[in-house]
C-alpha positions in Angstrom: -35.5 47.1 12.4 -33.4 49.9 10.9 -30.5 48.6 8.8 -30.7 45.0 10.2 -32.2 43.6 7.1 -29.7 45.3 4.8 -26.8 44.1 6.9 -28.1 40.6 7.0 -28.6 40.6 3.3 -25.1 41.9 2.8 -23.7 39.2 5.1 -25.5 36.4 3.1 -24.7 37.7 -0.3 -21.0 38.0 0.5 -20.9 34.4 1.8 -23.0 32.6 -0.7 -22.0 31.8 -4.3 -22.9 34.9 -6.4 -24.7 32.7 -8.9 -27.0 31.5 -6.1 -27.6 35.0 -5.0 -28.7 36.0 -8.5 -30.9 33.0 -8.7 -32.6 34.0 -5.5 -32.9 37.5 -6.8 -34.9 36.3 -9.8 -37.3 34.4 -7.5 -37.8 37.4 -5.2 -38.2 39.7 -8.2 -41.0 37.4 -9.5 -42.7 37.6 -6.1 -42.3 41.4 -6.0 -43.7 41.7 -9.5 -46.8 39.6 -8.6 -47.7 41.6 -5.5 -46.6 45.1 -6.4 -49.6 45.9 -8.5 -49.2 49.7 -8.8 -45.4 49.5 -9.5 -46.2 46.9 -12.2 -48.7 49.2 -13.8 -46.2 52.1 -13.8 -43.5 50.0 -15.4 -45.9 48.8 -18.0 -47.0 52.4 -18.8 -43.5 53.7 -19.0 -42.4 50.9 -21.3 -45.4 51.5 -23.5 -44.4 55.1 -23.9 -40.7 54.2 -24.5 -41.8 52.0 -27.4 -44.6 54.3 -28.4 -47.1 51.5 -28.3 -45.2 49.4 -30.9 -44.7 46.4 -28.7 -46.6 43.2 -28.4 -48.3 42.2 -25.1 -46.2 39.1 -24.7 -42.9 41.0 -25.1 -44.1 43.8 -22.9 -45.0 41.3 -20.1 -41.5 39.7 -20.4 -39.8 43.1 -20.1 -41.9 43.9 -17.0 -40.9 40.7 -15.3 -37.3 41.2 -16.2 -37.4 44.7 -14.8 -38.4 43.4 -11.3 -35.8 40.7 -11.6 -33.2 43.2 -12.6 -33.9 45.5 -9.7 -33.5 42.5 -7.3 -30.1 41.8 -8.9 -29.2 45.4 -8.5 -29.7 45.0 -4.8 -27.5 41.9 -4.8 -24.8 43.9 -6.6 -25.1 46.6 -4.0 -24.7 44.2 -1.1 -21.7 42.6 -2.9 -19.8 45.9 -3.0 -18.0 44.8 0.2 -16.2 42.1 -1.8 -15.1 44.4 -4.6 -11.5 45.8 -4.7 -8.9 47.1 -7.1 -7.7 43.7 -7.9 -11.0 41.9 -8.8 -13.1 44.8 -10.2 -12.2 44.0 -13.8 -13.8 40.5 -13.4 -17.2 42.1 -12.8 -17.1 45.3 -14.9 -15.6 46.3 -18.2 -15.4 49.9 -19.5 -16.2 51.0 -23.0 -15.2 54.4 -24.5 -13.2 55.5 -21.4 -11.3 57.9 -23.6 -14.2 60.3 -23.4 -13.6 60.6 -19.7 -9.9 60.8 -19.9 -9.9 63.4 -22.6 -12.4 65.6 -20.7 -10.3 65.5 -17.6 -7.4 67.0 -19.6 -9.6 70.1 -20.2 -9.2 70.8 -16.5 -12.8 72.1 -15.8 -14.3 69.1 -14.2 -16.7 66.4 -15.5 -20.3 65.8 -14.8 -21.2 62.1 -15.5 -24.9 62.1 -16.2 -26.9 58.9 -15.9 -30.3 57.5 -14.8 -31.8 54.9 -12.6 -30.7 52.4 -15.1 -29.2 48.9 -14.3 -26.5 49.3 -11.6 -25.6 53.0 -11.8 -23.9 52.7 -8.4 -21.5 50.1 -9.7 -20.2 52.6 -12.2 -19.1 55.0 -9.5 -17.5 52.2 -7.4 -15.6 51.0 -10.5 -14.2 54.5 -11.3 -13.3 55.1 -7.6 -11.5 51.8 -7.3 -9.5 52.7 -10.5 -8.3 55.8 -8.8 -10.6 58.5 -10.3 -11.7 61.3 -8.0 -15.3 60.4 -8.0 -18.1 62.3 -6.2 -21.8 61.3 -6.2 -24.8 63.5 -5.3 -27.0 61.2 -3.2 -30.5 61.5 -1.7 -30.3 60.6 2.0 -32.6 57.8 3.3 -35.0 59.0 6.0 -34.0 56.2 8.4 -30.6 57.2 9.8 -29.2 53.7 10.4 -30.2 52.7 6.8 -28.6 55.8 5.5 -25.4 55.1 7.3 -25.3 51.6 5.8 -25.8 52.9 2.3 -23.2 55.7 2.7 -20.6 53.3 4.1 -21.1 50.9 1.2 -20.1 53.7 -1.1 -17.5 55.5 1.0 -15.6 52.3 1.8 -14.8 51.9 -1.9 -13.6 55.5 -2.4 -16.8 57.2 -3.5 -17.2 60.7 -2.0 -20.8 61.4 -1.0 -22.5 64.7 -1.5 -25.9 64.8 0.2 -28.6 66.3 -2.0 -29.5 68.9 0.6 -26.0 70.5 0.7 -25.0 69.7 -2.8 -24.6 73.1 -4.6 -21.5 74.6 -2.9 -19.7 71.2 -2.8 -20.5 70.5 -6.5 -18.8 73.8 -7.5 -15.8 72.9 -5.4 -15.5 69.4 -6.9 -15.6 70.8 -10.5 -13.1 73.5 -9.7 -10.8 70.8 -8.5 -11.2 69.0 -11.9 -12.9 66.0 -10.3 -15.8 63.8 -11.5 -19.3 64.7 -10.3 -22.0 62.0 -10.7 -25.7 63.0 -11.1 -28.8 61.1 -12.1 -31.1 62.9 -14.6 -34.3 61.0 -14.9 -36.1 61.8 -11.7 -36.5 65.1 -9.7 -37.2 64.9 -6.0 -38.1 68.5 -5.7 -40.6 69.4 -8.5 -40.1 73.1 -8.1 -36.5 72.7 -9.2 -36.8 71.0 -12.5 -38.4 71.4 -15.9 -40.6 69.3 -18.1 -39.0 68.0 -21.3 -39.6 65.8 -24.3 -38.6 62.2 -23.9 -39.4 59.4 -26.3 -41.5 61.7 -28.4 -43.7 63.1 -25.6 -43.5 65.7 -22.9 -42.9 64.3 -19.4 -45.6 64.3 -16.8 -43.2 65.2 -14.0 -40.3 67.6 -14.2 -36.8 66.3 -14.6 -33.7 67.7 -12.8 -31.6 70.3 -14.5 -28.8 70.7 -11.9 -26.2 69.1 -14.2 -27.1 71.5 -17.0 -26.9 74.5 -14.7 -23.5 73.5 -13.4 -22.2 72.9 -16.9 -23.3 76.3 -18.1 -21.8 78.1 -15.1 -18.5 76.2 -14.8 -17.7 75.0 -18.3 -17.6 71.4 -17.1 -18.2 68.7 -19.6 -21.3 66.5 -19.3 -20.7 62.9 -20.3 -23.7 60.5 -20.4 -22.7 57.1 -19.0 -24.7 54.0 -18.4 -23.9 50.6 -16.8 -25.6 47.7 -18.5 -26.0 44.2 -17.3 -24.9 41.5 -19.7 -26.2 38.0 -20.1 -23.5 36.5 -17.8 -24.3 39.0 -15.1 -21.1 40.9 -15.8 -21.6 44.6 -16.3 -20.4 47.0 -18.9 -19.9 50.7 -18.3 -20.4 52.6 -21.5 -19.5 56.3 -21.9 -21.2 58.3 -24.7 -19.6 61.4 -26.3 -19.8 64.6 -24.2 -22.9 66.7 -24.8 -22.6 69.9 -26.8 -23.0 72.7 -24.3 -24.0 76.0 -25.9 -24.7 79.1 -23.8 -27.0 81.3 -25.9 -28.0 83.6 -23.0 -31.5 82.1 -23.0 -31.2 80.1 -19.8 -34.5 78.1 -20.0 -33.9 77.2 -23.6 -30.3 76.2 -23.0 -31.3 74.0 -20.0 -34.0 72.3 -22.0 -31.7 71.7 -25.0 -29.0 70.1 -22.8 -31.4 67.7 -21.0 -33.2 66.8 -24.3 -29.8 65.9 -25.8 -29.2 63.7 -22.8 -32.5 62.0 -23.1 -31.9 61.4 -26.8 -28.8 59.4 -25.8 -30.6 57.7 -22.9 -33.5 56.6 -25.3 -31.0 54.6 -27.4 -30.0 52.7 -24.3 -33.6 52.2 -23.2 -34.6 50.7 -26.6 -31.7 48.3 -26.4 -32.0 47.4 -22.7 -35.7 48.2 -21.8 -35.9 46.0 -18.7 -32.9 47.7 -17.0 -34.7 51.0 -16.2 -35.6 50.9 -12.5 -38.0 53.8 -12.1 -41.3 53.1 -10.4 -43.0 56.4 -10.8 -44.9 57.5 -14.0 -42.9 59.8 -16.2 -45.8 60.6 -18.6 -49.3 61.8 -18.0 -51.4 58.7 -18.0 -50.8 55.3 -16.5 -51.9 52.5 -18.9 
């Protein structure tokens, strides 16, 4: 079927009232949650680790259900990108602490915006690109070529410049030398040999996490700014920038990389505790699955 399903979904989302699309997303999220037994267990386990066991069963089950609903709404948002433009973007997304981004650009060494698979991370890039910022995103290609073209076009049509993960290194350096924004996700490594294990929510992770952003910052002097897009109760989104991370090159590369990423995860943990059902990662980050 290739990209047919995605194109059909995009067609319907952009022609139906958005409120109805979100309502349908909730229903489909409930169905997905019911049948996706392993993914449900993974989400449960990750959330237990986030709260370190200090959460009741009723509340935990509510967060799990909301996670699957939220992921379905993320897809609705992604399909709705076609209807976003420079004129209407402020109706859907507000920005908090943008001065961190603007101040870092004045330094002239490029910016790495570091985020996670949290809420609608893609919407943040679309927002900045529509507002005229030179925005580049490192993206993992889909195996299906027609699906990959659909996803790439959804981003490129709104001004996001795509850097495929396989050819990322050289282009990333170019982007930062040109004092542009480079977007990277930091909570999942797709090549285990390239990352490191780190402490997150009080425990060492089971899988390694990517350190590309930290390596680039140490080599180029670029600022790393944590940023997260959160979904609010009215289905509007808020893009929140945190202060730039403190990058210190002590000469001990492994220690420096770990410190940078642990500082990022410290920031990320505060968002997770506040919006626990907006983390869309369906692989276990810690050793055991509860």
